[in-house]
N, CA, C and O atoms as CSV, one atom per row, in Angstrom:
chain,resi,resn,atom,element,x,y,z
A,1,MET,N,N,0.954,-1.004,0.005
A,1,MET,CA,C,-0.147,-0.432,-0.074
A,1,MET,C,C,1.036,1.438,-0.138
A,1,MET,O,O,1.834,1.866,0.695
A,2,LYS,N,N,0.713,1.871,-1.114
A,2,LYS,CA,C,1.639,3.217,-1.078
A,2,LYS,C,C,0.763,4.501,-0.568
A,2,LYS,O,O,-0.376,4.730,-0.976
A,3,LYS,N,N,1.288,5.103,0.145
A,3,LYS,CA,C,0.624,6.494,0.705
A,3,LYS,C,C,-0.351,7.314,-0.295
A,3,LYS,O,O,0.217,7.405,-1.383
A,4,ASN,N,N,-1.145,7.707,-0.303
A,4,ASN,CA,C,-2.117,8.748,-0.986
A,4,ASN,C,C,-2.738,9.343,-0.470
A,4,ASN,O,O,-3.771,9.680,-1.049
A,5,ILE,N,N,-2.517,9.798,0.812
A,5,ILE,CA,C,-3.574,10.852,1.457
A,5,ILE,C,C,-2.495,11.705,2.268
A,5,ILE,O,O,-1.728,11.265,3.125
A,6,GLY,N,N,-2.615,13.185,1.755
A,6,GLY,CA,C,-1.701,14.225,2.433
A,6,GLY,C,C,-2.228,14.532,3.972
A,6,GLY,O,O,-3.290,14.088,4.408
A,7,THR,N,N,-1.406,15.278,4.648
A,7,THR,CA,C,-1.672,15.527,6.071
A,7,THR,C,C,-3.312,16.567,5.959
A,7,THR,O,O,-4.201,16.399,6.794
A,8,PRO,N,N,-3.381,17.085,5.374
A,8,PRO,CA,C,-4.789,17.725,5.769
A,8,PRO,C,C,-6.182,16.973,5.398
A,8,PRO,O,O,-7.294,17.311,5.804
A,9,GLY,N,N,-5.856,15.780,4.460
A,9,GLY,CA,C,-6.864,14.679,4.315
A,9,GLY,C,C,-6.876,13.858,5.313
A,9,GLY,O,O,-7.888,13.210,5.581
A,10,ARG,N,N,-5.660,13.756,6.069
A,10,ARG,CA,C,-5.680,12.657,7.283
A,10,ARG,C,C,-6.332,13.216,8.335
A,10,ARG,O,O,-7.110,12.579,9.045
A,11,LEU,N,N,-5.972,14.783,8.536
A,11,LEU,CA,C,-6.689,15.207,9.744
A,11,LEU,C,C,-8.121,15.428,9.281
A,11,LEU,O,O,-8.674,15.810,10.312
A,12,LEU,N,N,-8.951,15.406,8.405
A,12,LEU,CA,C,-10.435,15.575,8.000
A,12,LEU,C,C,-10.771,13.957,8.478
A,12,LEU,O,O,-11.661,13.643,9.268
A,13,ARG,N,N,-10.137,13.324,8.017
A,13,ARG,CA,C,-10.672,11.612,8.262
A,13,ARG,C,C,-10.496,11.415,9.642
A,13,ARG,O,O,-11.432,10.777,10.125
A,14,LEU,N,N,-9.586,11.753,10.485
A,14,LEU,CA,C,-9.273,11.690,11.893
A,14,LEU,C,C,-10.505,12.284,12.352
A,14,LEU,O,O,-11.352,11.663,12.994
A,15,ALA,N,N,-10.590,13.469,12.023
A,15,ALA,CA,C,-12.199,14.053,12.652
A,15,ALA,C,C,-13.634,13.280,12.465
A,15,ALA,O,O,-14.529,13.074,13.284
A,16,ILE,N,N,-13.517,12.923,11.061
A,16,ILE,CA,C,-14.712,12.159,10.792
A,16,ILE,C,C,-14.688,10.888,11.645
A,16,ILE,O,O,-15.693,10.614,12.302
A,17,ALA,N,N,-13.717,10.169,11.680
A,17,ALA,CA,C,-13.726,8.943,12.321
A,17,ALA,C,C,-14.050,9.227,14.037
A,17,ALA,O,O,-14.732,8.408,14.653
A,18,ILE,N,N,-13.593,10.238,14.600
A,18,ILE,CA,C,-14.056,10.472,15.956
A,18,ILE,C,C,-15.576,10.587,15.998
A,18,ILE,O,O,-16.200,9.933,16.833
A,19,GLY,N,N,-16.471,11.736,14.763
A,19,GLY,CA,C,-17.707,11.955,14.841
A,19,GLY,C,C,-18.332,10.482,14.965
A,19,GLY,O,O,-19.040,10.045,15.872
A,20,LEU,N,N,-17.826,9.762,13.677
A,20,LEU,CA,C,-18.596,8.597,13.676
A,20,LEU,C,C,-18.390,7.166,14.920
A,20,LEU,O,O,-19.079,6.147,14.956
A,21,LEU,N,N,-17.368,7.488,15.726
A,21,LEU,CA,C,-17.056,6.723,16.451
A,21,LEU,C,C,-18.235,7.374,18.220
A,21,LEU,O,O,-18.828,6.650,19.020
A,22,GLY,N,N,-18.147,8.695,18.207
A,22,GLY,CA,C,-19.304,9.200,19.131
A,22,GLY,C,C,-20.698,8.971,18.644
A,22,GLY,O,O,-21.613,9.117,19.454
A,23,LEU,N,N,-20.956,8.633,17.433
A,23,LEU,CA,C,-22.181,8.673,17.132
A,23,LEU,C,C,-22.879,7.198,17.172
A,23,LEU,O,O,-24.038,6.904,17.463
A,24,ALA,N,N,-21.611,6.240,16.719
A,24,ALA,CA,C,-21.975,4.638,17.183
A,24,ALA,C,C,-21.730,4.784,18.314
A,24,ALA,O,O,-20.944,3.841,18.228
A,25,TYR,N,N,-21.622,5.150,19.601
A,25,TYR,CA,C,-21.629,4.810,20.841
A,25,TYR,C,C,-23.020,5.747,21.403
A,25,TYR,O,O,-23.393,5.559,22.561
A,26,TRP,N,N,-23.785,6.794,20.488
A,26,TRP,CA,C,-24.747,7.211,21.036
A,26,TRP,C,C,-25.688,6.350,20.321
A,26,TRP,O,O,-26.653,6.099,21.042
A,27,ARG,N,N,-25.750,5.892,19.346
A,27,ARG,CA,C,-26.526,4.859,18.605
A,27,ARG,C,C,-26.705,3.848,18.993
A,27,ARG,O,O,-27.782,3.257,19.075
A,28,GLY,N,N,-25.225,3.347,19.419
A,28,GLY,CA,C,-25.345,1.608,19.696
A,28,GLY,C,C,-25.155,0.703,18.426
A,28,GLY,O,O,-25.308,-0.518,18.396
A,29,SER,N,N,-24.782,1.550,17.346
A,29,SER,CA,C,-24.579,0.445,16.205
A,29,SER,C,C,-23.300,0.243,15.739
A,29,SER,O,O,-22.548,1.196,15.536
A,30,TRP,N,N,-22.905,-1.155,15.507
A,30,TRP,CA,C,-21.818,-1.717,15.429
A,30,TRP,C,C,-21.872,-1.371,13.783
A,30,TRP,O,O,-20.730,-1.410,13.325
A,31,ILE,N,N,-22.612,-1.130,13.040
A,31,ILE,CA,C,-22.150,-0.808,11.829
A,31,ILE,C,C,-21.608,0.601,11.676
A,31,ILE,O,O,-20.708,0.658,10.838
A,32,LEU,N,N,-21.910,1.756,12.259
A,32,LEU,CA,C,-21.131,2.885,12.703
A,32,LEU,C,C,-19.685,2.581,13.155
A,32,LEU,O,O,-18.730,2.935,12.464
A,33,LEU,N,N,-19.536,1.927,14.316
A,33,LEU,CA,C,-18.579,1.508,14.638
A,33,LEU,C,C,-17.598,0.956,13.730
A,33,LEU,O,O,-16.484,1.479,13.689
A,34,LEU,N,N,-17.892,-0.100,12.950
A,34,LEU,CA,C,-17.174,-0.334,12.000
A,34,LEU,C,C,-16.476,0.576,10.727
A,34,LEU,O,O,-15.345,0.514,10.244
A,35,ALA,N,N,-17.766,1.539,10.365
A,35,ALA,CA,C,-17.083,2.538,9.546
A,35,ALA,C,C,-16.289,3.220,10.169
A,35,ALA,O,O,-15.311,3.490,9.472
A,36,SER,N,N,-16.239,3.714,11.366
A,36,SER,CA,C,-15.459,4.571,11.877
A,36,SER,C,C,-13.884,3.810,12.079
A,36,SER,O,O,-12.860,4.483,11.963
A,37,ALA,N,N,-13.840,2.162,12.431
A,37,ALA,CA,C,-12.582,1.720,12.612
A,37,ALA,C,C,-11.990,1.738,11.246
A,37,ALA,O,O,-10.760,1.784,11.236
A,38,PHE,N,N,-12.644,1.708,9.981
A,38,PHE,CA,C,-11.899,1.848,8.894
A,38,PHE,C,C,-11.624,3.012,8.053
A,38,PHE,O,O,-11.202,3.028,6.896
A,39,VAL,N,N,-11.984,4.150,8.956
A,39,VAL,CA,C,-11.759,5.518,8.650
A,39,VAL,C,C,-10.675,5.974,9.441
A,39,VAL,O,O,-9.995,6.950,9.125
A,40,PHE,N,N,-10.474,5.213,10.588
A,40,PHE,CA,C,-9.193,5.446,11.491
A,40,PHE,C,C,-8.302,4.804,10.774
A,40,PHE,O,O,-7.327,5.459,10.405
A,41,PHE,N,N,-8.377,3.618,10.454
A,41,PHE,CA,C,-7.336,2.792,9.485
A,41,PHE,C,C,-6.848,3.850,8.163
A,41,PHE,O,O,-5.684,3.892,7.764
A,42,GLU,N,N,-7.795,4.549,7.674
A,42,GLU,CA,C,-7.441,5.136,6.335
A,42,GLU,C,C,-6.308,6.480,6.909
A,42,GLU,O,O,-5.328,6.859,6.267
A,43,ALA,N,N,-6.761,7.050,8.285
A,43,ALA,CA,C,-6.068,8.446,8.401
A,43,ALA,C,C,-4.756,8.116,9.169
A,43,ALA,O,O,-3.872,8.962,9.301
A,44,PHE,N,N,-4.658,6.837,9.676
A,44,PHE,CA,C,-3.276,5.892,10.375
A,44,PHE,C,C,-2.429,5.840,9.228
A,44,PHE,O,O,-1.361,6.441,9.109
A,45,ALA,N,N,-3.133,4.854,8.130
A,45,ALA,CA,C,-1.852,4.545,7.330
A,45,ALA,C,C,-1.954,5.087,5.893
A,45,ALA,O,O,-1.643,4.464,4.877
A,46,SER,N,N,-2.560,6.664,5.978
A,46,SER,CA,C,-2.437,7.494,4.734
A,46,SER,C,C,-2.508,6.823,3.536
A,46,SER,O,O,-1.784,7.005,2.557
A,47,TRP,N,N,-3.484,5.977,3.664
A,47,TRP,CA,C,-3.977,5.247,2.515
A,47,TRP,C,C,-5.634,4.977,1.959
A,47,TRP,O,O,-6.433,4.372,2.674
A,48,CYS,N,N,-5.984,5.479,0.687
A,48,CYS,CA,C,-7.546,5.428,0.739
A,48,CYS,C,C,-7.586,4.545,-0.515
A,48,CYS,O,O,-6.855,4.671,-1.496
A,49,LEU,N,N,-8.422,3.754,-0.359
A,49,LEU,CA,C,-9.139,2.705,-1.407
A,49,LEU,C,C,-9.582,3.404,-2.454
A,49,LEU,O,O,-8.967,3.443,-3.520
A,50,PHE,N,N,-10.464,3.892,-2.280
A,50,PHE,CA,C,-10.929,4.969,-3.420
A,50,PHE,C,C,-10.146,5.495,-4.304
A,50,PHE,O,O,-10.134,5.340,-5.525
A,51,TYR,N,N,-9.060,6.543,-3.186
A,51,TYR,CA,C,-8.074,7.404,-4.000
A,51,TYR,C,C,-7.190,6.105,-4.968
A,51,TYR,O,O,-7.114,6.325,-6.177
A,52,GLN,N,N,-6.743,5.193,-4.593
A,52,GLN,CA,C,-6.267,4.034,-5.393
A,52,GLN,C,C,-7.055,3.686,-6.466
A,52,GLN,O,O,-6.311,3.644,-7.446
A,53,ILE,N,N,-8.030,3.454,-6.735
A,53,ILE,CA,C,-9.208,2.993,-7.366
A,53,ILE,C,C,-9.117,4.372,-8.638
A,53,ILE,O,O,-9.113,3.931,-9.788
A,54,ILE,N,N,-9.077,5.284,-8.573
A,54,ILE,CA,C,-9.381,6.250,-9.427
A,54,ILE,C,C,-7.894,6.842,-9.564
A,54,ILE,O,O,-7.877,7.706,-10.441
A,55,GLY,N,N,-6.745,6.656,-9.013
A,55,GLY,CA,C,-5.396,6.784,-9.585
A,55,GLY,C,C,-5.146,8.243,-8.730
A,55,GLY,O,O,-4.169,8.883,-9.119
A,56,LYS,N,N,-5.908,8.816,-7.636
A,56,LYS,CA,C,-5.395,10.417,-7.043
A,56,LYS,C,C,-4.478,9.942,-6.322
A,56,LYS,O,O,-4.351,8.788,-5.915
A,57,ASN,N,N,-3.599,11.151,-6.102
A,57,ASN,CA,C,-2.648,11.046,-4.726
A,57,ASN,C,C,-2.466,12.914,-4.364
A,57,ASN,O,O,-2.129,13.901,-5.018
A,58,SER,N,N,-2.934,12.623,-2.878
A,58,SER,CA,C,-3.088,13.943,-2.647
A,58,SER,C,C,-1.506,14.044,-1.442
A,58,SER,O,O,-1.219,15.004,-0.727
A,59,CYS,N,N,-0.949,13.090,-1.539
A,59,CYS,CA,C,0.241,12.912,-0.678
A,59,CYS,C,C,1.316,13.813,-1.336
A,59,CYS,O,O,1.422,13.737,-2.560
A,60,PRO,N,N,2.216,14.756,-0.576
A,60,PRO,CA,C,3.323,15.485,-1.611
A,60,PRO,C,C,4.435,14.817,-2.066
A,60,PRO,O,O,4.804,14.055,-1.173
A,61,ARG,N,N,5.012,14.756,-2.853
A,61,ARG,CA,C,5.777,14.087,-3.636
A,61,ARG,C,C,7.160,14.124,-2.915
A,61,ARG,O,O,7.430,15.127,-2.255
A,62,LYS,N,N,8.006,13.155,-2.992
A,62,LYS,CA,C,9.297,13.092,-2.000
A,62,LYS,C,C,10.284,12.863,-3.250
A,62,LYS,O,O,11.495,12.737,-3.066
């Protein structure tokens, strides 16, 4: 897995994951919990499946 998410995208995904986690707890939904776990994975791995499929890369080149 090559990194394809830059820092702003990672921070946005992290905020979304925290929101989904809170919503999952509040609603008692394991589906939202799984969605939150997947978004956390994307944020920490700097990798997005959809970006890979469409060939997008927002990670700065080194």
